C-alpha positions in Angstrom: 37.8 -6.6 2.2 39.6 -8.4 -0.6 36.5 -9.7 -2.5 33.0 -8.4 -2.5 30.6 -11.0 -3.7 27.5 -8.8 -3.7 25.0 -11.7 -3.9 26.5 -13.7 -1.0 26.8 -10.5 1.1 23.1 -9.6 0.4 22.1 -13.2 1.3 23.8 -12.9 4.6 22.2 -9.4 5.2 18.7 -10.8 4.4 19.1 -13.6 6.9 18.8 -11.1 9.8 15.1 -10.6 10.5 15.3 -6.9 11.2 11.6 -6.1 11.8 11.7 -2.8 13.6 8.0 -2.7 14.7 8.1 -6.0 16.7 10.2 -6.3 19.9 10.5 -10.0 19.3 13.0 -9.2 16.4 15.5 -7.3 18.6 18.3 -9.8 17.8 17.6 -9.6 14.1 17.8 -5.8 14.3 21.1 -5.9 16.1 22.5 -8.5 13.7 21.6 -6.4 10.6 23.0 -3.3 12.2 26.3 -4.9 13.1 26.5 -6.6 9.7 26.2 -3.5 7.6 28.4 -1.5 10.0 31.2 -4.0 9.6 30.8 -3.8 5.8 31.3 0.0 5.9 34.2 -0.3 8.4 36.0 -2.7 6.1 36.1 -0.2 3.3 37.4 2.6 5.5 34.5 4.2 7.2 34.5 5.2 10.9 31.4 4.0 12.6 29.3 5.7 15.2 26.1 4.1 16.6 23.7 6.8 17.6 21.6 5.7 20.5 17.8 6.3 20.3 14.8 5.3 22.3 14.3 2.4 20.0 16.8 1.3 17.3 20.3 2.9 16.9 21.2 4.9 13.8 24.4 4.1 11.9 26.4 7.2 11.3 29.3 6.3 9.1 31.9 8.7 7.8 34.8 8.6 5.3 36.6 12.0 5.7 39.5 12.6 3.4 40.1 16.4 3.8 38.6 19.8 4.2 37.3 21.6 1.1 36.7 18.4 -0.8 33.3 17.4 -2.3 31.1 15.8 0.3 28.0 13.6 -0.2 25.6 11.9 2.1 24.0 8.5 1.4 20.8 7.4 3.2 19.3 4.0 3.7 17.6 1.9 6.4 18.4 -1.6 7.8 14.9 -2.3 9.1 12.2 -4.2 7.1 8.5 -4.8 7.1 7.0 -7.8 8.9 6.8 -10.8 6.7 3.2 -11.7 7.4 1.2 -13.5 6.0 3.9 -16.2 6.1 1.8 -18.8 4.3 1.9 -16.8 1.1 5.6 -16.9 0.7 7.0 -19.5 -1.7 10.3 -19.6 0.3 11.2 -18.5 3.8 11.3 -14.7 4.0 14.5 -14.7 6.0 16.2 -17.6 4.2 16.9 -15.9 0.8 16.7 -17.9 -2.5 17.7 -17.1 -6.0 15.1 -17.9 -8.7 14.8 -16.8 -12.3 17.3 -14.0 -11.9 15.9 -12.6 -8.7 16.9 -12.9 -5.0 13.9 -13.4 -2.8 13.6 -12.4 0.8 12.1 -9.7 3.1 14.0 -6.5 2.6 15.7 -7.6 -0.6 14.4 -4.5 -2.5 13.4 -2.3 0.5 16.1 -1.4 1.4 18.9 -4.0 1.9 19.5 -4.6 -1.8 20.0 -0.9 -2.7 22.2 -0.5 0.4 24.5 -3.3 -0.9 24.5 -1.6 -4.3 25.9 1.5 -2.7 28.4 -0.3 -0.6 29.4 -2.5 -3.5 30.0 0.5 -5.7 32.0 2.2 -2.9 34.1 -1.0 -2.4 34.8 -1.1 -6.2 35.9 2.5 -6.5 37.9 2.7 -3.2 39.7 -0.5 -4.1 40.9 1.2 -7.3 41.4 4.7 -5.7 42.0 4.5 -2.0 42.6 8.2 -1.9 39.4 9.2 -3.8 38.9 12.9 -3.2 35.4 12.5 -1.9 34.1 12.9 1.7 31.2 10.5 2.3 28.7 10.3 5.1 26.4 7.3 5.2 23.3 7.4 7.5 21.4 4.1 7.9 18.5 4.2 10.3 16.6 1.4 11.8 13.1 2.9 12.1 12.1 3.9 8.6 9.4 1.2 8.4 7.8 2.6 11.6 7.9 6.3 10.6 11.4 7.3 11.6 10.4 8.5 15.1 14.0 8.9 16.3 15.2 11.0 13.4 14.0 14.4 14.7 16.3 14.1 17.8 19.1 12.8 15.5 18.8 16.0 13.5 19.0 18.0 16.7 22.5 16.6 17.2 23.8 16.0 13.7 22.2 18.6 11.4 25.1 21.0 11.6 27.6 18.2 10.6 25.4 17.1 7.8 24.9 20.6 6.5 28.6 20.7 5.5 27.9 18.2 2.8 27.0 19.3 -0.8 24.0 17.0 -1.4 22.7 13.4 -0.8 21.8 10.3 -2.7 18.9 8.0 -1.9 17.8 4.7 -3.4 14.6 4.0 -1.6 12.3 4.8 -4.6 11.0 3.0 -7.6 11.3 2.6 -11.3 8.7 1.1 -13.7 10.9 -1.6 -15.2 14.4 -3.1 -14.7 15.8 -1.2 -17.7 13.9 2.1 -17.3 15.3 3.9 -14.3 13.6 6.8 -12.7 15.3 9.8 -11.0 12.6 10.7 -8.5 11.9 14.4 -8.3 9.3 14.5 -5.6 7.9 12.5 -2.6 4.5 13.1 -1.1 4.1 14.1 2.5 2.0 12.3 5.0 -0.7 13.1 7.5 -2.1 10.4 9.9 -5.5 10.4 11.7 -7.8 8.0 13.5 -11.5 8.6 14.0 -13.5 7.0 16.8 -17.2 7.4 16.9 -18.9 6.6 20.2 -22.6 5.8 20.8 -24.2 3.9 23.7 -22.1 3.0 26.7 -22.2 -0.6 25.7 -23.3 -2.8 22.7 -27.1 -2.9 22.5 -29.7 -5.4 21.3 -30.5 -4.2 17.7 -34.1 -5.4 18.0 -34.9 -3.8 21.3 -33.1 -0.5 20.6 -32.8 -0.4 16.8 -34.5 2.7 15.2 -34.1 4.8 18.3 -30.3 4.8 18.9 -27.9 6.1 16.3 -25.6 3.3 15.2 -21.9 4.5 15.4 -21.2 2.4 12.3 -23.9 4.3 10.4 -22.5 7.6 11.6 -19.0 6.7 10.7 -20.0 5.6 7.3 -21.7 9.0 6.7 -18.6 10.9 7.8 -16.4 8.8 5.7 -18.6 9.1 2.6 -18.6 12.9 3.0 -14.8 13.2 2.7 -14.8 12.6 -1.1 -16.6 13.8 -4.2 -17.9 11.5 -6.8 -14.8 12.0 -9.0 -12.6 10.9 -6.1 -11.4 14.4 -5.3 -11.2 15.3 -1.6 -14.2 17.2 -0.2 -12.4 19.2 2.6 -12.3 23.0 2.5 -8.8 24.3 1.8 -7.4 20.8 1.1 -5.9 21.8 -2.2 -4.6 25.1 -1.0 -1.0 25.7 -2.2 -1.0 22.8 -4.6 1.3 23.8 -7.4 0.7 23.7 -11.1 2.2 20.9 -13.1 5.0 22.0 -15.4 5.0 20.9 -19.1 8.3 19.0 -18.7 6.7 16.8 -16.1 3.9 15.8 -18.4 6.4 15.2 -21.2 8.4 12.9 -19.0 5.3 11.0 -18.0 4.5 10.4 -21.7 7.7 8.3 -21.8 6.5 6.1 -19.0 6.6 2.5 -20.3 3.0 1.5 -19.4 -0.3 2.5 -20.8 -3.6 2.7 -18.9 -4.8 -0.7 -19.9 -1.6 -2.3 -18.7 -1.7 -0.3 -15.5 -5.3 -1.5 -14.9 -4.3 -5.1 -15.6 -1.3 -4.9 -13.3 -3.4 -3.6 -10.4 -6.4 -5.9 -11.1 -9.0 -3.2 -10.9 -12.0 -2.7 -13.1 -11.6 1.1 -13.4 -10.1 4.3 -12.0 -11.1 7.6 -10.6 -10.1 10.8 -12.5 -9.9 13.3 -9.7 -9.9 16.9 -10.9 -9.4 15.7 -14.5 -6.0 14.0 -13.9 -5.3 10.6 -15.5 -4.6 7.8 -13.1 -0.8 7.8 -13.9 -0.9 11.6 -13.3 -3.0 11.4 -10.1 -0.7 9.1 -8.2 2.2 11.6 -8.8 0.7 15.1 -8.9 -2.3 15.0 -6.6 -2.8 14.9 -2.8 -5.0 12.2 -1.4 -7.1 11.1 1.5 -7.4 7.4 2.0 -9.3 5.2 4.4 -6.7 2.6 5.5 -9.0 0.6 7.8 -12.3 0.8 9.5 -14.3 -1.4 11.8 -16.7 -1.8 14.8 -19.3 -4.2 16.0 -19.3 -8.0 15.6 -16.5 -9.4 13.4 -16.9 -13.2 14.1 -18.5 -15.9 12.1 -22.3 -15.8 11.8 -24.6 -13.1 13.1 -24.7 -11.1 16.3 -27.6 -8.7 16.3 -26.2 -5.6 18.0 -25.8 -1.9 17.7 -22.1 -1.5 18.5 -21.0 1.0 21.1 -18.3 2.5 18.9 -16.7 2.3 15.5 -13.3 3.5 14.1 -11.5 4.4 10.9 -7.8 5.0 10.2 -7.0 7.7 7.6 -3.8 8.9 5.9 -3.4 11.8 3.5 -0.6 12.1 1.0 0.5 15.6 0.4 2.3 17.3 -2.5 4.8 20.1 -2.6 3.6 23.4 -1.0 1.0 21.8 1.1 1.5 22.2 4.9 1.0 19.1 6.9 -0.3 20.8 10.1 -2.8 22.9 8.1 -4.1 19.9 6.2 -4.5 17.9 9.4 -6.4 20.7 11.0 -8.7 21.0 8.1 -9.5 17.3 8.0 -10.1 17.2 11.7 -12.5 20.2 11.6 -14.4 18.6 8.7 -14.8 15.3 10.6 -16.0 17.1 13.7 -18.4 19.4 11.8 -19.9 16.4 10.0 -20.5 14.2 13.0 -24.2 13.5 13.3 -26.2 14.3 16.4 -26.7 11.3 18.6 -23.0 10.1 18.6 -19.7 11.7 19.6 -16.5 11.7 17.6 -12.9 11.7 18.8 -10.0 12.3 16.4 -6.5 11.1 17.2 -3.9 13.2 15.5 -1.0 11.1 14.4 2.3 12.2 12.7 2.5 14.5 9.8 5.3 15.2 7.4 5.7 17.6 4.5 6.4 16.7 0.9 9.8 17.0 -0.7 10.5 18.1 -4.3 13.4 19.2 -6.5 13.4 20.6 -10.0 16.3 19.0 -12.0 18.6 21.6 -13.5 18.3 20.3 -17.1 14.5 20.3 -17.1 13.3 23.8 -16.2 14.5 27.4 -16.0 13.0 27.6 -12.5 15.5 25.0 -11.2 17.6 26.3 -8.3 20.6 24.1 -7.9 24.2 24.6 -6.7 27.0 24.0 -9.2 27.8 20.8 -7.3 24.2 19.5 -7.6 24.1 20.4 -11.3 27.2 18.3 -11.9 25.8 15.5 -9.7 22.6 15.3 -11.7 24.7 15.3 -14.9 26.9 12.5 -13.7 23.9 10.5 -12.6 22.0 10.9 -15.8 25.0 10.0 -18.0 25.9 7.0 -15.8 22.4 5.6 -15.9 22.2 6.1 -19.6 25.5 4.3 -20.1 24.7 1.2 -17.9 21.0 0.8 -18.6 21.1 1.9 -22.3 18.2 4.3 -21.7 18.2 7.8 -20.4 16.4 8.1 -17.0 12.9 9.4 -16.5 12.4 12.3 -14.1 9.2 11.7 -12.3 7.4 12.4 -9.0 6.6 9.4 -6.9 3.4 8.9 -4.9 5.0 7.4 -1.9 6.5 9.1 1.2 9.9 9.1 2.8 9.4 11.9 5.3 13.0 11.9 6.5 14.1 13.2 3.1 12.2 16.4 3.6 13.9 16.6 7.0 17.3 16.3 5.5 16.4 19.3 3.3 14.7 21.4 6.1 17.1 20.6 8.9 20.5 20.3 7.0 19.8 22.0 3.7 20.5 18.9 1.7 18.8 18.3 -1.7 18.5 14.7 -2.8 19.1 12.8 -6.1 16.8 9.8 -5.7 17.6 6.9 -8.0 14.8 4.3 -8.1 16.1 0.7 -7.7 12.9 -1.3 -7.0 10.2 -2.1 -9.5 6.5 -3.2 -9.2 7.5 -6.8 -9.7 9.6 -6.6 -6.5 6.5 -6.9 -4.2 7.5 -4.4 -1.6 5.7 -4.8 1.7 4.1 -8.0 0.4 4.9 -11.7 0.3 7.6 -12.9 -2.0 9.6 -9.6 -2.0 12.5 -9.9 -4.4 15.3 -7.8 -6.1 16.4 -8.2 -9.7 20.0 -9.3 -9.9 20.6 -7.8 -13.3 19.4 -4.4 -12.1 21.5 -4.8 -9.0 24.7 -5.3 -11.1 24.0 -2.4 -13.5 23.1 -0.1 -10.6 26.4 -1.0 -8.8 28.3 0.0 -11.9 26.1 3.1 -12.2 27.0 4.3 -8.7 30.6 3.4 -9.1 30.7 5.7 -12.2 29.0 8.5 -10.2 31.4 8.2 -7.2 34.4 8.3 -9.6 33.1 11.3 -11.4 32.4 13.2 -8.1 35.9 12.3 -6.8 37.5 13.9 -9.9 35.4 17.1 -9.6 37.5 20.1 -8.5 
């Protein structure tokens, strides 16, 4: 590939509507997969498409020689659905550049960061075709639907991956376009769905009201019991294993470029919880959660329909922090729900997926850090390169979100991750008008080019 016009390449990539959760987007998924595979092939990678029950995984390798440094890069080519379409200022799959940003579904999550990595590789390999660095790039097509095919992928490829020294990920966030975060932890995830059943069919609320327990009432009681007034989770054993926060983490958070008033204004909320005494900016990083993602039952149409519904439901997810066990937390939540179900109704709980958290202690932050010599150097190169290109040293912060597959890379292949956040709150991830800052994109490309050069020189 003689020239690498990153913006034009990203535009082309964004035009493929690669929505993994909707079978109507099969061609968009295939187009995006073929497009990024060809980009990697053109800079010297061998490409293997790993078949799955849903969307194939790209397993790309550049192998130079035995005994050389070896890194893994991770990304995903699938995107969130674009709905609601009427809230987009331009077509989600016809990218536009406005005010220094490129707009389109997937621009920040995760197609833009993928082009950053590939652009950096193109730059360095054009200068040094024999760069002494083995590179594996794993790009999956199911991240936005929970990575269901990755366990079987690890069954086949974990041993090959384990020969690498570490991995880089850019699927995390930073607070602003000039203050980059190296993410030190991702929360785990537990999924549940409650169904409360009452009468065998909807009943007339006048004829039967006062005698029959309304499933919506019962569900509301159960839901209300799951939290204390301060927002903390009211489940026995829920906080078991949660580690103490180290002072360096609090010190890093003090450097975060947003105060509580600005945070409140950005979110458009009148106030915050303070669970277990944590500030809001601490709570979203250091604390586990239990959230009601949706609930319903009964009549949802216009006007009134006077019924007692036959059933009601709620969808729940928990975010876990380091040292919590997903299966244990799931069991504890299920038991609490079943124990708190009122007489007169029945409750069923569907257990969804669960994933454990991932965390790493950077070597320059704590004496408790346990890093290989290679990882120590990789952190150093990353820190100095970010500082050079963005004119500010990076923050080292936990993130509230989850990328369950990163913990799997650690547990199945022994790979720790340096996670460089390349999206910001302004990017509107998973929402209409998603965008990616072009200036950040350019600086990040230079940043990773510097990192790859430095790793290639490491003996």
